[in-house]
C-alpha positions in Angstrom: 101.6 259.0 151.3 102.2 258.8 155.1 100.6 261.4 157.5 102.2 261.8 161.0 101.4 263.9 164.0 104.3 265.5 165.8 104.5 267.7 168.8 107.0 270.6 169.2 110.5 269.0 169.9 109.6 265.7 168.2 111.1 264.4 165.3 110.7 262.1 162.2 113.7 260.3 160.6 113.8 259.8 156.8 116.1 257.1 155.2 118.1 256.9 158.4 120.0 260.1 157.4 117.5 263.2 157.5 116.0 264.4 160.8 112.9 266.6 160.6 112.0 268.2 164.0 109.1 270.4 164.7 110.3 273.5 166.2 107.1 275.6 166.6 103.7 276.1 165.2 101.0 278.8 165.1 97.4 278.8 163.5 98.8 279.0 159.9 102.5 278.1 160.0 104.8 275.2 161.0 108.4 275.7 161.6 110.5 272.6 160.8 114.3 272.1 161.4 116.2 269.6 159.0 119.4 267.9 160.0 120.9 266.3 156.9 124.3 266.0 155.3 125.2 268.8 153.1 125.3 266.8 150.0 121.5 266.2 150.4 119.5 269.1 148.8 116.5 270.0 150.9 114.3 272.8 149.2 110.8 274.1 149.6 108.4 272.9 147.1 108.3 276.2 145.3 112.0 276.5 145.1 112.5 272.8 143.9 109.8 273.4 141.3 111.5 276.5 139.9 114.8 274.6 139.9 113.0 271.9 137.9 111.6 274.3 135.4 114.8 276.1 134.9 116.4 272.8 134.3 113.8 271.9 131.7 113.9 275.3 129.9 117.7 275.2 129.9 118.2 271.6 128.9 118.7 272.6 125.1 121.0 275.4 125.9 123.0 273.3 128.2 123.5 270.4 125.5 124.7 273.2 123.0 127.0 275.0 125.2 128.4 273.0 128.2 129.3 275.0 131.2 130.4 274.5 134.8 127.5 276.6 136.1 124.7 274.6 137.9 121.0 275.6 137.6 121.2 276.7 141.4 124.0 278.9 140.6 122.2 280.4 137.8 118.9 281.2 139.9 120.9 282.7 142.8 123.5 284.8 140.9 123.1 288.6 140.9 122.8 289.9 137.2 125.9 291.9 135.9 125.2 295.5 135.8 127.1 298.1 133.9 127.4 301.6 135.6 127.2 304.6 133.4 
C-alpha cells in the first residue's frame, strides 16, 4: 500500500496512463478527477464490489445460456414494465 499527500490541483499518475487529480476537499469528502482511456474501467469501490458479486452469482447462468449482455448492462438497465 502507498499513502500519498496531495494538495488541490496536484495529481498522481498510475501506470503512465491514469491521472488522478485532487479537485477539492472538505472535512469529510475528497473530490477526485480521473483522466484515463475509456477502455479502462474506473469505479467506486462499492460499484466494483456490486459488479463482482453479480458476476459471481450469474456465472452459472452465463455458462448455461450465453448472451452478449455484460454484467454492467444488466446492472444499469431499466426493468421492462408492462402497462395495464
